[in-house]
C-alpha positions as CSV (number, residue, x, y, z in Angstrom):
1,X,19.9,14.4,-3.1
2,X,17.7,15.9,-5.8
3,X,18.6,13.1,-8.2
4,X,17.4,10.5,-5.7
5,X,14.1,12.4,-5.2
6,X,13.5,12.6,-8.9
7,X,14.2,8.9,-9.5
8,X,12.0,7.9,-6.6
9,X,9.2,10.2,-7.9
10,X,9.4,8.7,-11.4
11,X,9.3,5.1,-10.0
12,X,6.2,5.9,-7.9
13,X,4.5,7.5,-10.9
14,X,5.2,4.5,-13.1
15,X,4.0,2.1,-10.4
16,X,0.7,4.1,-9.9
17,X,0.1,4.4,-13.6
18,X,0.0,0.6,-13.9
19,X,-2.1,0.0,-10.9
20,X,-5.2,1.4,-12.5
21,X,-5.2,-0.8,-15.6
22,X,-8.8,-2.1,-16.2
23,X,-7.7,-5.5,-17.5
24,X,-5.4,-6.0,-14.6
25,X,-8.2,-5.2,-12.1
26,X,-10.7,-7.5,-13.9
27,X,-8.2,-10.3,-13.7
28,X,-7.7,-9.8,-10.0
29,X,-11.5,-9.6,-9.4
30,X,-12.1,-12.9,-11.2
31,X,-9.1,-14.8,-9.8
32,X,-10.2,-18.3,-9.0
33,X,-7.2,-19.1,-6.8
34,X,-8.6,-16.8,-4.2
35,X,-11.3,-18.0,-1.7
36,X,-13.7,-15.4,-2.9
37,X,-14.9,-14.0,-6.2
38,X,-16.1,-10.6,-7.2
39,X,-19.0,-10.5,-9.7
40,X,-19.5,-7.3,-11.7
41,X,-22.8,-5.9,-12.7
42,X,-24.6,-2.7,-13.7
43,X,-27.4,-1.1,-11.6
44,X,-30.6,0.2,-13.3
45,X,-29.2,3.8,-13.0
46,X,-26.1,2.8,-15.0
47,X,-23.6,2.5,-12.1
48,X,-21.1,-0.4,-12.3
49,X,-20.7,-2.4,-9.1
50,X,-18.7,-5.4,-7.9
51,X,-20.3,-8.0,-5.6
52,X,-18.1,-10.1,-3.3
53,X,-19.3,-13.7,-2.9
54,X,-18.0,-16.0,-0.1
55,X,-17.6,-19.6,-1.2
56,X,-16.8,-21.4,2.0
57,X,-19.3,-21.2,4.9
58,X,-16.8,-20.8,7.8
59,X,-17.6,-18.9,11.0
60,X,-14.4,-16.9,10.9
61,X,-14.6,-16.0,7.2
62,X,-18.2,-14.9,7.7
63,X,-17.1,-12.6,10.5
64,X,-14.3,-11.2,8.3
65,X,-16.6,-10.8,5.4
66,X,-19.1,-8.9,7.6
67,X,-16.5,-6.6,9.0
68,X,-15.1,-5.9,5.5
69,X,-18.5,-4.9,4.1
70,X,-19.7,-2.8,7.0
């Protein structure tokens, strides 16, 4: 039982460690196969932001976009 817990814990730790990779996240943000694109920028106070742009003007997508941002 303890061995299974340790293996599961190691697996989760490895998986989490890879999910915060900056290059991987940048690739996901700029993936052109998705119907949206995130644009990154820097505010005047130095904070980095990501802006989501909606490509297709569709009533349902606009509602989803609004719900996601609010």
